[in-house]
GULUM-404800 format. One line per field, with one value per residue (C-alpha): x, y, z; chain; residue number from 1; residue in three letters. Coordinates in nm, 2 decimals, always signed. Each point is the difference from the previous one (the first is absolute). Layout:
<atoms>
c1 <- c(X,...)
c2 <- c(Y,...)
c3 <- c(Z,...)
chain <- c(A,...)
resi <- c(NUM,...)
resn <- c(ALA,...)
</atoms>
This chain:
<atoms>
c1 <- c(+6.26,+0.05,+0.30,+0.17,+0.01,+0.30,+0.03,-0.05,-0.37,-0.08,+0.31,-0.09,-0.36,+0.15,+0.24,-0.29,-0.18,+0.31,+0.01,+0.36,+0.25,+0.08,+0.37,+0.01,-0.23,-0.31,-0.37,-0.27,-0.34,-0.27,+0.28,+0.18,+0.36,+0.07,+0.36,-0.08,-0.34,-0.02,-0.28,-0.23,+0.08,-0.08,-0.33,-0.09,+0.04,-0.21,+0.21,-0.12,+0.29,-0.01,-0.07,-0.13,+0.30,+0.00,-0.23,-0.05,-0.30,-0.08,-0.36,-0.12,-0.15,+0.33,+0.19,-0.20,+0.00,+0.38,+0.03,-0.27,+0.21,+0.32,-0.15,-0.16,-0.36,-0.24,-0.16,-0.35,+0.07,+0.18,-0.32,-0.17,+0.30,+0.09,-0.36,+0.02,+0.33,-0.12,-0.31,+0.21,+0.23,-0.30,+0.14,-0.09,+0.20,+0.07,+0.13,+0.37,+0.23,+0.18,-0.33,-0.13,-0.02,+0.24,-0.27,-0.12,+0.36,+0.05,-0.33,+0.09,+0.33,-0.17,-0.25,+0.27,+0.17,-0.30,-0.10,+0.12,-0.10,+0.35,+0.07,+0.24,-0.04,+0.29,-0.12,+0.23,-0.16,-0.35,-0.19,+0.21,-0.21,-0.33,-0.28,-0.18,-0.27,+0.26,+0.21,-0.30,-0.04,+0.37,-0.03,-0.30,+0.19,+0.29,-0.24,-0.17,+0.34,+0.09,-0.34,+0.06,+0.32,+0.23,+0.33,+0.02,+0.33,-0.01,+0.24,-0.18,+0.13,-0.27,+0.06,-0.36,-0.07,-0.36,-0.19,+0.02,+0.36,+0.07,+0.37,+0.25,+0.38,+0.24,+0.27,+0.32,+0.29,-0.14,-0.04,-0.31,+0.08,-0.34,-0.32,-0.32,-0.38,-0.14,-0.29,+0.13,-0.32,-0.20,+0.24,+0.11,-0.06,-0.29,-0.18,-0.34,-0.20,-0.35,+0.04,-0.30,-0.01,-0.26,-0.06,-0.18,-0.25,-0.07,+0.15,-0.10,+0.23,+0.27,-0.04,+0.03,+0.32,+0.15,-0.12,+0.30,+0.25,-0.11,-0.11,-0.34,-0.20,-0.37,-0.21,-0.16,-0.22,+0.01,+0.32,+0.19,+0.21,+0.16,+0.30,+0.21,+0.36,+0.36,+0.17,+0.33,-0.17,-0.27,+0.14,-0.28,+0.17,-0.03,-0.37,-0.07,+0.19,-0.20,-0.33,+0.13,+0.10,-0.36,-0.14,-0.13,+0.07,+0.12,-0.12,+0.17,+0.14,+0.12,+0.08)
c2 <- c(+2.49,+0.24,+0.12,-0.03,-0.34,-0.20,+0.17,-0.32,+0.01,-0.34,-0.15,+0.15,-0.15,-0.34,+0.02,+0.07,-0.31,-0.21,-0.06,+0.13,+0.03,+0.34,+0.08,+0.15,+0.03,-0.20,+0.01,-0.05,-0.12,-0.02,-0.03,-0.27,+0.04,-0.09,-0.10,-0.20,-0.13,+0.01,-0.25,+0.17,+0.35,-0.10,-0.15,+0.33,+0.18,-0.01,+0.08,+0.12,+0.03,+0.24,-0.29,-0.36,-0.14,-0.32,-0.29,-0.21,-0.24,+0.09,+0.07,+0.28,-0.25,-0.20,+0.33,+0.10,-0.35,-0.01,+0.34,-0.10,-0.31,+0.21,+0.24,-0.28,+0.10,-0.23,-0.25,+0.10,+0.36,-0.07,-0.05,+0.31,+0.23,-0.13,+0.07,+0.36,+0.06,-0.15,+0.22,+0.31,-0.09,-0.08,-0.34,-0.36,-0.27,-0.18,+0.31,-0.03,+0.28,+0.03,+0.08,+0.27,+0.37,+0.24,+0.14,-0.34,-0.11,+0.30,-0.04,-0.37,+0.11,+0.25,-0.25,-0.25,+0.25,+0.02,-0.37,-0.09,+0.34,+0.11,+0.29,+0.16,+0.05,+0.08,+0.11,+0.08,+0.23,-0.13,+0.21,-0.11,-0.12,+0.08,+0.20,+0.27,-0.25,-0.25,+0.26,+0.11,-0.36,-0.02,+0.32,-0.13,-0.32,+0.21,+0.23,-0.30,-0.14,+0.34,+0.03,-0.35,+0.13,-0.17,+0.15,+0.07,+0.09,+0.07,+0.11,+0.24,+0.08,+0.24,+0.29,+0.00,-0.09,-0.12,+0.10,-0.36,+0.07,+0.21,+0.07,+0.04,-0.04,+0.09,-0.24,+0.08,-0.24,-0.24,+0.26,+0.17,+0.37,+0.15,-0.11,+0.13,-0.02,-0.06,+0.24,+0.25,+0.19,-0.31,-0.13,+0.32,-0.02,+0.22,-0.02,-0.16,-0.18,-0.15,-0.38,-0.21,-0.37,-0.25,-0.31,-0.32,+0.05,+0.19,+0.34,+0.09,-0.26,+0.12,+0.36,-0.12,-0.19,+0.31,+0.26,-0.05,+0.01,+0.32,+0.35,-0.04,-0.29,-0.02,-0.26,+0.13,-0.31,-0.38,-0.05,+0.33,+0.18,+0.34,+0.10,+0.31,-0.12,+0.12,-0.27,+0.06,-0.09,-0.24,-0.19,-0.16,-0.34,+0.01,+0.09,-0.28,-0.25,+0.11,-0.07,-0.34,-0.10,+0.08,-0.22,+0.28,-0.04,+0.30,+0.03,+0.33,+0.32,+0.33,+0.36)
c3 <- c(+1.84,-0.29,-0.20,-0.34,-0.18,+0.11,+0.33,+0.20,+0.09,-0.13,+0.16,+0.34,-0.03,-0.09,+0.29,+0.24,-0.13,+0.02,-0.37,-0.02,+0.28,+0.14,-0.03,+0.36,+0.29,+0.07,-0.08,+0.27,-0.12,+0.27,+0.26,-0.19,-0.11,-0.36,+0.10,+0.31,-0.09,-0.38,-0.05,+0.26,-0.13,-0.36,+0.10,+0.18,-0.33,-0.32,-0.30,-0.34,-0.25,-0.29,-0.25,+0.02,-0.19,-0.19,+0.11,-0.31,+0.01,+0.36,+0.09,+0.22,+0.25,+0.02,+0.04,+0.30,+0.15,-0.02,+0.18,+0.26,+0.09,+0.01,+0.26,+0.20,-0.06,+0.18,-0.24,+0.11,-0.12,-0.33,-0.21,+0.14,-0.03,-0.35,-0.11,+0.12,-0.17,-0.33,+0.02,+0.06,-0.29,-0.23,-0.10,+0.05,+0.17,-0.33,-0.19,-0.09,+0.13,-0.33,-0.18,+0.24,-0.10,+0.18,+0.23,+0.11,+0.07,+0.22,+0.19,+0.06,+0.15,+0.22,+0.11,+0.07,+0.23,+0.23,-0.03,+0.35,+0.16,+0.09,+0.23,-0.25,-0.38,-0.23,-0.34,-0.29,-0.26,+0.09,-0.26,-0.30,-0.30,+0.17,-0.16,+0.21,+0.12,+0.10,+0.17,+0.20,+0.12,+0.09,+0.20,+0.18,+0.09,+0.14,+0.19,+0.15,+0.12,+0.15,+0.18,+0.14,+0.15,-0.25,-0.10,-0.38,-0.17,-0.37,-0.27,-0.23,-0.35,-0.13,+0.25,+0.11,+0.37,+0.04,+0.31,+0.13,+0.11,+0.31,-0.04,-0.29,-0.01,-0.28,-0.09,-0.18,-0.06,+0.25,+0.28,+0.14,-0.05,+0.11,+0.16,+0.15,+0.00,-0.35,+0.07,+0.25,+0.04,+0.08,+0.25,+0.17,+0.38,+0.11,-0.34,+0.05,-0.26,-0.04,-0.03,-0.10,+0.05,-0.14,+0.21,-0.08,+0.29,+0.33,-0.06,+0.36,+0.14,-0.24,+0.12,+0.37,-0.09,-0.17,+0.25,+0.23,-0.28,-0.18,+0.10,-0.16,-0.14,-0.10,-0.18,-0.32,-0.06,+0.07,-0.20,+0.01,+0.26,-0.04,+0.21,+0.03,+0.03,+0.00,-0.22,+0.19,+0.33,-0.11,-0.30,-0.21,+0.03,+0.38,-0.03,-0.25,+0.22,+0.31,-0.19,-0.13,+0.36,+0.11,-0.27,-0.22,-0.37,-0.19,-0.36,-0.10,+0.14,-0.14,+0.09)
chain <- c(A,A,A,A,A,A,A,A,A,A,A,A,A,A,A,A,A,A,A,A,A,A,A,A,A,A,A,A,A,A,A,A,A,A,A,A,A,A,A,A,A,A,A,A,A,A,A,A,A,A,A,A,A,A,A,A,A,A,A,A,A,A,A,A,A,A,A,A,A,A,A,A,A,A,A,A,A,A,A,A,A,A,A,A,A,A,A,A,A,A,A,A,A,A,A,A,A,A,A,A,A,A,A,A,A,A,A,A,A,A,A,A,A,A,A,A,A,A,A,A,A,A,A,A,A,A,A,A,A,A,A,A,A,A,A,A,A,A,A,A,A,A,A,A,A,A,A,A,A,A,A,A,A,A,A,A,A,A,A,A,A,A,A,A,A,A,A,A,A,A,A,A,A,A,A,A,A,A,A,A,A,A,A,A,A,A,A,A,A,A,A,A,A,A,A,A,A,A,A,A,A,A,A,A,A,A,A,A,A,A,A,A,A,A,A,A,A,A,A,A,A,A,A,A,A,A,A,A,A,A,A,A,A,A,A,A,A,A,A,A,A,A,A,A,A,A,A,A,A,A,A,A,A,A,A)
resi <- c(1,2,3,4,5,6,7,8,9,10,11,12,13,14,15,16,17,18,19,20,21,22,23,24,25,26,27,28,29,30,31,32,33,34,35,36,37,38,39,40,41,42,43,44,45,46,47,48,49,50,51,52,53,54,55,56,57,58,59,60,61,62,63,64,65,66,67,68,69,70,71,72,73,74,75,76,77,78,79,80,81,82,83,84,85,86,87,88,89,90,91,92,93,94,95,96,97,98,99,100,101,102,103,104,105,106,107,108,109,110,111,112,113,114,115,116,117,118,119,120,121,122,123,124,125,126,127,128,129,130,131,132,133,134,135,136,137,138,139,140,141,142,143,144,145,146,147,148,149,150,151,152,153,154,155,156,157,158,159,160,161,162,163,164,165,166,167,168,169,170,171,172,173,174,175,176,177,178,179,180,181,182,183,184,185,186,187,188,189,190,191,192,193,194,195,196,197,198,199,200,201,202,203,204,205,206,207,208,209,210,211,212,213,214,215,216,217,218,219,220,221,222,223,224,225,226,227,228,229,230,231,232,233,234,235,236,237,238,239,240,241,242,243,244,245,246,247,248,249,250,251,252,253,254,255)
resn <- c(UNK,UNK,UNK,UNK,UNK,UNK,UNK,UNK,UNK,UNK,UNK,UNK,UNK,UNK,UNK,UNK,UNK,UNK,UNK,UNK,UNK,UNK,UNK,UNK,UNK,UNK,UNK,UNK,UNK,UNK,UNK,UNK,UNK,UNK,UNK,UNK,UNK,UNK,UNK,UNK,UNK,UNK,UNK,UNK,UNK,UNK,UNK,UNK,UNK,UNK,UNK,UNK,UNK,UNK,UNK,UNK,UNK,UNK,UNK,UNK,UNK,UNK,UNK,UNK,UNK,UNK,UNK,UNK,UNK,UNK,UNK,UNK,UNK,UNK,UNK,UNK,UNK,UNK,UNK,UNK,UNK,UNK,UNK,UNK,UNK,UNK,UNK,UNK,UNK,UNK,UNK,UNK,UNK,UNK,UNK,UNK,UNK,UNK,UNK,UNK,UNK,UNK,UNK,UNK,UNK,UNK,UNK,UNK,UNK,UNK,UNK,UNK,UNK,UNK,UNK,UNK,UNK,UNK,UNK,UNK,UNK,UNK,UNK,UNK,UNK,UNK,UNK,UNK,UNK,UNK,UNK,UNK,UNK,UNK,UNK,UNK,UNK,UNK,UNK,UNK,UNK,UNK,UNK,UNK,UNK,UNK,UNK,UNK,UNK,UNK,UNK,UNK,UNK,UNK,UNK,UNK,UNK,UNK,UNK,UNK,UNK,UNK,UNK,UNK,UNK,UNK,UNK,UNK,UNK,UNK,UNK,UNK,UNK,UNK,UNK,UNK,UNK,UNK,UNK,UNK,UNK,UNK,UNK,UNK,UNK,UNK,UNK,UNK,UNK,UNK,UNK,UNK,UNK,UNK,UNK,UNK,UNK,UNK,UNK,UNK,UNK,UNK,UNK,UNK,UNK,UNK,UNK,UNK,UNK,UNK,UNK,UNK,UNK,UNK,UNK,UNK,UNK,UNK,UNK,UNK,UNK,UNK,UNK,UNK,UNK,UNK,UNK,UNK,UNK,UNK,UNK,UNK,UNK,UNK,UNK,UNK,UNK,UNK,UNK,UNK,UNK,UNK,UNK,UNK,UNK,UNK,UNK,UNK,UNK,UNK,UNK,UNK,UNK,UNK,UNK)
</atoms>
């Protein structure tokens, strides 16, 4: 979501996450109605607000544990997922939130949003306060979510739409006034691209898995498969999901 400051982008993202109540209508998150099933709809969405806010004397570990309990994360998963988020944020469990630098605070919020692997992510100004390296890590996180067939909605204040987003909408006075593909050339029907995917093992099996989904696929070596695809007909998320369901781990992919 793009548009001038004060146009309602952040409020729309917050409404999607159930953080604020929509004045009219309803929000559906992974098939759950925010009005009829508010608890289930909120759990289906990972929310990253624009700022962490005030959490005096609260540690990063306690902050994540509190959220894990709120979304009903299984106890066996809490320690593992908390460790991943702390590593992404670059902080330790005992670090106090009110003493973290701006970039670390934002990374912690982004990590919290994906803590329980929700099908929907609602991100308000996700790149605020991040340096170029941190922004790259954030873009990679969003791209990974998209490739895993998650829905990501973000309010952007800097006017730059990274390649990790497929569509853009302009918001003015709380209304969407225009929308379309973020990168029209890449997503125009009939335009084919070379898509290369790196797998953990057995590129031959990966090629066989993809052969029925794309016009052309070939194994370059033991870990790399190159495909010719039309992104409109063979979305990368669908291809990555097909590999994952076959038990083939994907390490990276790019056009």
